C-alpha positions in Angstrom: -93.4 60.2 -17.9 -90.1 61.1 -19.4 -88.8 59.8 -22.8 -85.5 57.9 -23.1 -82.6 60.3 -23.5 -82.2 61.5 -27.0 -79.0 61.2 -29.1 -76.1 63.4 -28.5 -76.0 66.9 -30.0 -74.1 67.1 -33.2 -71.5 69.6 -34.2 -72.1 72.0 -37.0 -75.9 72.4 -36.8 -78.2 71.0 -39.4 -75.9 72.0 -42.3 -73.1 69.7 -41.3 -73.0 66.0 -42.1 -74.5 64.0 -39.3 -71.7 62.2 -37.5 -69.8 61.6 -40.7 -66.1 62.2 -41.2 -65.1 64.9 -43.6 -64.4 63.9 -47.1 -60.9 62.6 -47.6 -58.6 63.4 -50.5 -55.0 63.4 -51.6 -54.1 60.4 -49.7 -56.2 61.6 -46.9 -54.1 64.7 -46.5 -51.2 65.6 -44.4 -50.7 64.1 -41.0 -53.1 65.6 -38.5 -52.9 65.9 -34.8 -55.7 64.3 -32.8 -58.2 66.6 -31.1 -58.5 66.6 -27.3 -62.2 65.7 -27.7 -64.8 65.0 -30.1 -63.7 61.9 -32.2 -66.3 61.0 -34.7 -68.2 64.1 -34.1 -69.8 63.6 -30.8 -68.5 66.3 -28.5 -69.2 64.5 -25.2 -70.5 61.3 -23.5 -69.4 58.7 -25.9 -69.1 55.3 -24.3 -65.4 54.6 -23.4 -63.9 51.7 -25.5 -60.8 49.5 -24.7 -57.6 50.6 -26.3 -56.5 48.6 -29.1 -54.5 48.5 -32.4 -56.0 50.6 -35.3 -58.2 48.8 -37.5 -57.1 48.4 -41.2 -59.2 49.6 -44.1 -59.5 53.3 -43.6 -57.3 56.4 -43.4 -53.9 55.2 -44.6 -52.0 57.7 -46.6 -52.6 57.1 -50.3 -49.8 55.1 -52.0 -49.1 53.9 -55.5 -50.9 50.9 -56.6 -49.8 47.3 -56.2 -48.0 47.1 -59.6 -45.7 49.9 -58.8 -44.1 47.4 -56.5 -43.8 43.6 -57.0 -47.4 43.2 -55.8 -49.0 40.8 -53.5 -48.8 37.9 -55.9 -45.0 37.7 -56.2 -42.9 37.9 -59.4 -45.5 36.2 -61.5 -48.3 38.5 -60.5 -50.8 36.0 -59.5 -54.5 37.0 -59.1 -54.8 37.4 -55.2 -52.7 37.5 -52.2 -52.6 33.6 -52.2 -49.2 32.9 -53.5 -48.2 30.7 -56.3 -50.1 28.1 -58.3 -53.0 30.0 -59.4 -54.5 31.1 -62.7 -53.4 34.4 -64.5 -54.7 37.6 -62.9 -57.8 39.4 -64.1 -55.8 41.9 -65.9 -53.5 39.5 -67.8 -49.9 40.0 -68.6 -48.4 43.3 -69.4 -50.8 45.1 -67.1 -50.2 48.6 -65.8 -48.2 48.8 -62.6 -51.0 50.4 -60.6 -54.5 51.8 -60.8 -53.3 55.0 -62.6 -50.7 53.5 -64.9 -47.0 54.0 -64.9 -45.6 57.1 -63.1 -48.8 57.5 -61.3 -48.9 59.9 -58.4 -49.5 58.6 -54.8 -52.9 60.2 -54.4 -56.2 59.6 -56.2 -56.1 63.0 -57.9 -52.8 62.7 -59.6 -50.0 65.3 -59.9 -50.7 68.7 -58.2 -53.9 67.4 -56.7 -55.7 69.3 -54.0 -55.5 67.9 -50.5 -59.2 67.0 -50.6 -62.3 67.4 -52.9 -63.0 70.8 -51.4 -59.5 72.1 -51.4 -59.0 71.5 -47.6 -57.3 68.7 -45.8 -59.5 66.4 -43.7 -60.0 67.7 -40.2 -59.1 65.7 -37.3 -61.5 64.2 -34.9 -63.7 62.2 -37.2 -62.0 58.9 -37.2 -59.1 59.7 -39.5 -55.8 58.9 -37.9 -53.7 61.7 -37.3 -50.7 60.0 -38.9 -49.5 56.7 -40.1 -51.0 54.0 -37.7 -48.6 52.8 -35.1 -46.4 55.8 -35.2 -45.0 56.9 -31.9 -47.0 59.4 -29.9 -50.2 58.8 -31.8 -53.1 59.0 -29.5 -56.6 57.8 -30.7 -59.2 60.6 -30.4 -61.7 60.0 -27.6 -65.4 60.3 -28.1 -67.8 58.7 -30.6 -70.9 59.1 -32.6 -74.3 57.6 -31.9 -76.7 55.6 -33.7 -76.7 52.4 -35.8 -73.6 52.4 -37.9 -72.2 55.2 -36.0 -69.2 54.9 -33.6 -68.3 51.6 -35.2 -65.1 51.8 -37.1 -65.7 51.8 -40.7 -63.6 49.6 -43.0 -63.5 52.0 -45.8 -62.0 50.6 -48.9 -61.6 52.3 -52.3 -60.9 50.3 -55.4 -59.6 51.7 -58.8 -60.9 50.4 -62.0 -57.5 49.9 -63.6 -55.8 48.4 -60.7 -56.2 45.2 -58.5 -55.6 46.9 -55.2 -55.7 50.4 -53.9 -55.2 52.1 -50.5 -56.8 50.8 -47.4 -56.2 52.4 -44.0 -56.8 52.4 -40.4 -59.5 53.6 -38.0 -58.5 54.3 -34.5 -60.3 52.8 -31.6 -62.1 55.5 -29.6 -60.6 55.2 -26.2 -61.9 56.5 -22.8 -60.3 59.2 -20.9 -59.7 56.7 -18.0 -61.5 54.8 -15.5 -61.3 57.4 -12.7 -64.9 58.7 -12.9 -68.3 58.9 -14.5 -68.7 60.9 -17.6 -71.8 63.0 -18.4 -74.3 61.9 -21.2 -74.6 64.5 -23.8 -78.1 65.1 -25.1 -80.1 67.7 -26.9 -80.5 70.5 -24.4 -83.4 72.1 -26.4 -85.5 69.0 -25.8 -87.7 69.6 -22.9 -88.4 65.9 -22.5 -84.7 65.0 -22.0 -84.1 64.2 -18.4 -81.2 63.3 -16.3 -83.2 61.4 -13.8 -86.4 60.0 -15.4 -86.0 56.3 -16.3 -88.4 54.5 -18.5 -90.9 52.2 -17.2 -89.6 49.3 -19.1 -86.0 49.0 -17.8 -83.9 46.2 -19.3 -84.0 44.2 -16.0 -87.3 42.7 -17.0 -89.4 44.6 -14.3 -91.4 46.7 -17.0 -94.8 46.1 -18.3 -94.0 45.2 -21.8 -95.8 47.0 -24.6 -98.1 49.3 -22.6 -96.0 52.2 -24.1 -95.8 54.2 -20.7 -93.4 56.6 -22.5 -96.0 57.5 -25.1 -93.4 56.8 -27.7 -96.2 56.4 -30.3 -97.8 59.8 -29.5 -97.9 61.9 -32.5 -97.3 58.9 -34.9 -98.3 59.9 -38.4 -100.2 57.9 -41.0 -97.9 55.4 -42.7 -95.4 55.3 -39.8 -94.6 52.2 -37.9 -95.1 51.7 -34.4 -92.5 51.6 -31.6 -93.4 48.1 -30.4 -91.3 48.5 -27.3 -88.2 50.1 -25.8 -85.8 49.0 -23.1 -83.2 50.8 -21.1 -79.9 49.2 -20.1 -78.7 48.0 -16.7 -76.2 50.0 -14.7 -72.6 49.8 -15.8 -69.3 50.6 -14.2 -67.8 54.1 -14.8 -65.4 52.6 -17.2 -68.2 51.3 -19.4 -69.2 47.8 -20.4 -69.8 45.7 -23.4 -73.3 44.9 -24.7 -72.6 42.2 -27.2 -74.9 40.1 -29.3 -78.5 40.4 -30.3 -80.4 37.2 -31.1 -84.0 37.0 -32.5 -86.1 34.0 -32.6 -89.7 33.5 -33.4 -90.6 34.2 -29.8 -87.8 36.2 -28.2 -85.4 39.0 -28.6 -82.3 38.3 -26.6 -79.7 40.8 -25.6 -76.5 40.6 -23.4 -75.2 43.6 -21.5 -72.5 43.8 -18.9 -73.1 40.9 -16.6 -76.6 39.9 -17.7 -78.7 38.4 -20.6 -82.2 39.6 -21.1 -85.1 38.3 -23.1 -88.2 40.0 -24.4 -91.2 39.1 -26.3 -90.7 40.0 -29.9 -94.1 41.6 -30.3 -94.8 43.3 -27.0 -91.4 43.5 -25.2 -92.7 41.8 -22.1 -90.0 39.7 -20.2 -89.8 36.4 -21.8 -87.8 34.9 -19.0 -85.9 36.2 -15.9 -82.6 37.8 -16.7 -79.5 35.6 -16.4 -76.9 37.2 -14.2 -73.3 36.1 -14.2 -70.8 36.8 -11.3 -68.4 38.7 -13.6 -68.7 40.7 -16.8 -69.6 39.0 -20.1 -66.4 38.9 -22.4 -67.5 37.0 -25.6 -70.7 35.6 -27.2 -71.4 33.6 -30.2 -72.4 36.1 -32.9 -75.0 33.8 -34.2 -77.4 31.4 -32.7 -77.5 27.7 -33.6 -80.3 26.1 -35.7 -81.8 24.8 -32.4 -81.9 28.4 -30.9 -78.8 28.1 -28.6 -76.0 30.5 -27.9 -73.0 30.4 -25.8 -71.9 33.3 -23.6 -68.4 33.6 -22.0 -67.8 35.6 -18.8 -64.6 36.5 -16.7 -63.4 34.3 -13.9 -62.5 37.3 -11.8 -61.7 41.0 -11.7 -57.9 41.0 -11.3 -55.5 42.0 -14.1 -54.9 38.2 -14.5 -58.6 37.2 -14.9 -59.4 35.2 -17.8 -62.3 35.0 -20.3 -62.7 31.2 -19.8 -66.2 30.6 -18.2 -68.7 29.3 -20.8 -72.5 29.0 -20.4 -74.9 27.5 -23.0 -78.3 29.3 -23.1 -81.6 28.3 -24.8 -83.0 31.5 -26.3 -86.7 30.7 -26.2 -86.8 29.3 -22.7 -83.8 30.9 -20.9 -82.8 27.5 -19.7 -79.1 27.3 -18.7 -77.5 24.3 -20.3 -74.0 23.1 -20.0 -71.1 25.0 -18.6 -67.4 24.6 -19.2 -64.0 26.2 -18.4 -61.7 26.9 -21.2 -58.2 25.8 -20.6 -55.1 27.8 -21.4 -53.0 26.8 -24.4 -49.3 26.8 -24.4 -47.0 29.6 -23.5 -48.3 33.0 -24.7 -51.7 31.3 -25.5 -53.9 31.9 -22.5 -57.6 32.5 -22.4 -57.4 36.2 -21.3 -59.3 36.9 -24.5 -61.2 34.4 -26.6 -63.5 34.3 -29.5 -66.6 32.1 -30.0 -68.3 30.8 -33.2 -70.8 28.2 -34.0 -70.7 25.8 -36.9 -73.5 23.3 -37.1 -73.4 21.4 -33.9 -70.0 22.5 -33.0 -68.8 25.5 -30.8 -65.3 26.6 -31.6 -63.4 28.6 -29.0 -60.3 30.5 -30.2 -57.4 31.6 -28.2 -54.5 33.7 -29.6 -52.6 30.7 -30.9 -55.0 27.7 -30.8 -58.6 26.6 -30.7 -60.8 24.2 -28.8 -64.1 22.6 -30.2 -67.0 21.6 -28.0 -70.2 19.6 -28.8 -72.8 22.2 -28.8 -75.4 19.8 -27.4 -73.5 18.4 -24.5 -70.5 20.7 -23.9 -68.1 17.7 -24.3 -64.7 18.5 -25.8 -64.4 17.4 -29.4 -60.8 18.3 -30.4 -58.0 20.9 -30.2 -56.5 22.9 -33.1 -52.9 23.7 -32.3 -49.6 24.4 -33.9 -48.9 22.7 -37.2 -46.1 22.5 -39.7 -42.8 24.4 -38.8 -44.5 27.3 -37.0 -48.2 27.8 -37.9 -50.7 28.7 -35.2 -54.4 29.0 -35.5 -55.3 32.7 -34.8 -59.1 32.9 -35.5 -62.1 31.0 -36.6 -65.3 31.9 -38.3 -68.5 29.5 -38.4 -71.4 29.1 -40.7 -74.4 26.7 -41.1 -72.1 23.7 -41.7 -68.7 25.4 -42.4 -65.8 26.2 -40.2 -63.0 28.4 -41.4 -59.6 28.8 -39.7 -57.1 31.6 -40.2 -53.5 30.7 -39.0 -50.4 32.7 -38.7 -47.2 31.1 -39.7 -43.7 32.3 -38.6 -40.3 30.7 -38.7 -38.8 33.1 -41.2 -41.6 32.6 -43.7 -44.3 34.9 -42.1 -47.7 34.5 -43.8 -51.4 33.7 -43.1 -53.1 30.5 -44.2 -56.9 30.0 -44.6 -58.2 26.5 -44.1 -61.7 24.9 -44.0 -62.3 22.3 -41.3 -64.8 19.6 -40.7 -66.7 21.0 -37.8 -67.3 17.7 -36.2 -63.7 16.3 -36.4 -61.4 19.2 -37.1 -60.1 17.5 -40.1 -58.6 19.9 -42.7 -60.5 19.9 -45.9 -58.2 22.4 -47.7 -55.6 25.0 -47.0 -54.8 28.2 -49.0 -51.6 30.0 -48.2 -51.7 33.8 -48.3 -48.8 35.7 -49.7 -46.3 37.1 -47.3 -47.3 40.6 -46.0 -51.1 40.1 -46.3 -53.2 39.5 -43.2 -56.8 38.1 -43.2 -58.8 40.5 -41.1 -62.5 39.8 -41.7 -64.8 37.2 -43.3 -67.7 39.1 -44.9 -69.3 35.7 -45.4 -68.4 32.0 -44.7 -70.6 30.4 -47.3 -69.7 31.5 -49.9 -66.3 32.5 -48.3 -65.5 36.2 -48.8 -62.5 37.5 -47.0 -61.0 41.0 -46.4 -57.3 41.2 -46.2 -54.8 44.1 -45.7 -51.1 44.6 -46.3 -49.7 47.0 -43.8 -46.4 47.6 -45.6 -48.0 48.4 -48.8 -51.0 50.3 -47.2 -53.3 48.1 -49.5 -56.4 46.0 -49.2 -58.1 43.1 -50.9 -61.5 41.6 -50.9 -61.5 38.0 -52.3 -63.8 35.1 -52.8 -62.7 31.6 -52.5 -64.7 28.6 -53.7 -65.7 25.5 -51.8 -62.2 23.9 -52.5 -60.3 27.0 -51.3 -59.4 28.1 -54.8 -59.3 31.8 -55.6 -62.4 32.7 -57.4 -62.5 36.6 -57.8 -61.7 39.8 -56.1 -63.4 43.2 -55.9 -62.3 45.5 -58.6 -64.8 48.4 -58.6 -63.8 52.1 -58.8 -65.5 53.0 -55.5 -64.9 53.7 -51.8 -66.9 51.3 -49.6 -67.7 51.6 -45.9 -69.0 48.4 -44.2 -69.1 48.9 -40.4 -66.9 46.6 -38.3 -66.6 46.2 -34.5 -63.6 46.5 -32.2 -61.1 43.5 -32.3 -59.5 43.3 -28.9 -56.3 41.3 -28.7 -57.4 39.0 -31.5 -59.0 39.1 -35.0 -62.8 39.4 -34.9 -63.4 37.7 -38.2 -67.2 38.0 -38.0 -67.4 41.4 -36.4 -68.8 43.3 -39.4 -72.4 44.7 -40.3 -73.5 46.8 -43.1 -72.3 44.2 -45.6 -74.3 41.2 -47.0 -73.6 38.3 -49.3 -75.7 35.8 -51.1 -74.7 32.8 -53.3 -73.6 35.1 -56.2 -73.3 38.6 -54.9 -71.5 40.8 -52.5 -73.3 44.0 -51.3 -71.3 46.8 -50.0 -72.3 50.5 -49.0 -70.5 53.4 -50.5 -68.9 56.0 -48.3 -70.5 59.4 -48.8 -70.3 62.3 -46.5 -73.4 64.5 -46.0 -75.8 62.9 -48.5 -77.2 59.7 -50.0 -74.9 57.0 -50.6 -75.4 53.8 -52.7 -75.4 50.0 -52.3 -73.1 48.3 -54.9 -73.9 44.7 -55.8 -70.6 43.0 -56.9 -70.4 39.7 -58.7 -68.7 36.9 -56.9 -67.8 35.4 -60.2 -65.7 38.3 -61.7 -65.5 41.0 -58.9 -67.3 43.6 -61.1 -70.3 45.7 -60.3 -73.6 44.3 -61.4 -75.9 47.2 -60.2 -76.0 50.0 -57.8 -78.9 51.6 -56.0 -78.9 55.0 -54.4 -80.4 55.7 -50.9 -84.0 56.9 -51.1 -83.2 59.8 -48.7 -80.3 62.0 -48.1 -79.0 59.7 -45.4 -76.8 56.7 -45.8 -78.2 53.2 -46.5 -76.6 49.9 -45.4 -77.2 46.2 -46.3 -78.7 44.1 -43.5 -79.3 40.7 -45.1 -80.0 39.0 -48.4 -83.0 36.7 -48.3 -85.8 35.6 -50.7 -84.1 37.0 -53.8 -84.0 40.5 -52.3 -81.5 42.6 -50.2 -82.9 44.2 -47.2 -81.3 47.4 -46.3 -81.6 50.0 -43.5 -81.7 53.7 -44.2 -80.5 55.9 -41.3 -82.9 58.4 -39.7 -82.4 62.1 -40.3 -83.4 65.1 -38.1 -86.9 65.3 -39.6 -87.7 61.6 -40.3 -87.3 58.2 -38.8 -85.2 55.5 -40.4 -86.5 53.1 -43.1 -86.1 49.4 -43.9 -86.2 48.9 -47.6 -85.9 46.0 -50.0 -84.1 45.9 -53.4 -84.5 43.1 -56.0 -81.3 41.2 -56.2 -81.9 40.1 -59.8 -83.5 41.5 -62.9 -83.2 44.9 -64.5 -84.9 47.1 -61.9 -83.2 47.6 -58.5 -85.3 50.4 -56.9 -85.9 50.4 -53.3 -89.3 49.4 -51.8 -90.1 50.6 -48.4 -91.0 47.9 -45.9 -91.1 50.0 -42.8 -91.1 53.7 -42.0 -90.0 54.4 -38.5 -91.7 57.3 -36.8 -90.3 60.9 -37.0 -91.3 61.4 -33.3 -88.7 58.9 -32.2 -86.0 59.6 -34.8 -83.6 61.1 -32.3 -84.0 58.2 -29.9 -83.5 55.7 -32.9 -80.4 57.6 -33.9 -78.9 57.6 -30.4 -78.1 54.0 -29.9 -74.3 53.9 -29.7 -72.7 51.5 -32.2 -76.0 50.0 -32.9 -76.7 46.5 -34.0 -79.7 46.0 -36.2 -81.8 43.1 -37.5 -84.9 42.6 -39.6 -86.9 39.5 -38.7 -90.6 38.6 -39.5 -91.5 42.2 -40.4 -90.0 43.7 -37.3 -86.9 45.9 -37.0 -84.7 45.6 -34.0 -82.0 48.0 -32.8 -79.7 47.7 -29.9 -76.5 49.2 -28.4 -73.2 47.3 -28.2 -71.5 49.5 -25.7 -72.6 51.2 -22.4 -70.9 54.3 -21.2 -71.4 53.6 -17.5 -72.9 57.3 -17.0 -75.2 57.8 -14.0 -76.6 60.9 -15.4 -79.3 59.2 -17.5 -80.7 55.7 -18.2 -78.8 54.3 -21.2 -80.6 52.8 -24.1 -80.5 49.0 -24.6 -82.9 47.9 -27.3 -85.8 49.1 -29.4 -88.2 47.4 -31.7 -90.4 48.8 -34.6 -93.2 47.1 -36.5 -96.7 47.6 -38.0 
């Protein structure tokens, strides 16, 4: 029997950082030209992705701090990009005009700085934009890395201790070379078990035999290493590639969407839990989280033409596979069609967002509850984020006073509980958490970013002011803001957990107080690979440590309180399958009931080898 294909080969041998961009410096260096191939370090075979605008948070040329200009808070320098009527900023009156004081240089190393920490400008092809985002003629580099937290654009944010905001930037979406043919899948040619034609006996279509381990993935497992509980390969996808969004874990089932289908496996043995659900057209949106009753909603296209819309909704019970209600999402007004939509769940409400409006449905019956449309002079709902019993709306306002507004809605009625205007020039891009509400904003004109916390009344509470570069991992936002599209970041009632960005070595997770935006503690990765937050639960932070060439990944816990914040290993994945573990493109991860789950979120459409879909580890 053959093993699943291994991860793509890396450039630079074992001495090079694994799929990491080279270290930036000096405002990320001079403009670079994009390479013909090899974006993010994978020379071939990365799954094609839809073209899209560059993602803020990474790679902007370094600029002076916010106080060299009037700043996001207007003439009176308010404490966040939320306009007037707030308390004095954390730095008080008479503060310095930027993170490095008056007369600062535009880069992080001051006057006469080197273009990077190693005296070299960053090389193209690792996710750094070749020049200012949106400049004419800029072509995003193709290709992409593999593995969990690889290939996904990093929102890298770097704060300076003396200033409120520093430089954010942009990551380019990795685009395909076109839809005119299949691409080969790159794999390690020195692995005799890699195969173009051998498919695992547990394909994702549910026809496999569950946990019998026909691929011998546990062969050679060492003492202390976890088991591979099961592995599933992906269904066939078109040459242009396909999305594989969502991963939902219940006490019984692990459920995964891919292309036109939804699959379910037993959490312990991987045996098919129910027959795959197949839709007539490709899946185009899913709810990122399940409801308290274990329900999700999947949207699929109503056709294949250029005018096809993402407007067909299907409710699914994750434990039973029972298909519940269906609905068709109507278009909004002019320029507000359902070509692209977003889905989110808040309590017993499903909110569907279009580009300029939203429609709420009762999650139990599918009945329409209300619409959220234009309000005020020219404000249009642009995106929604849902939580347990919280629904947040982000609106874009025009009419000569262009700005964003953040509102909390009653999920059942749509009634506005509060609204917080955002200063002109600032755009709400992500919600790291809905309860408490932690938002990531960017200012394209100032090349600046801000991470702020709002209280339950919408009042500014704090913002991150830590002298560090952070790298949470965020997905591709196509045509609309994907507020809840980030992993590698966690939030509990009092703390934000962010991973630092380190190239070629161990990084750290920094715990940041939501009360004042300052660092509470930081913990270094226990290996020479990066570590990312997964979730905060039971007074501890659960984190995932990426695999290396000689060891599998780890799941670790870190005490959230107290004086000691060392890592405790919860699971050590086997070395024998480290390459497979590291080969999941743009991997989504979860830790539930002592098991670690890993799945891809994008299929390449290659016919040369069976693609990976999902994998589970446990003791």
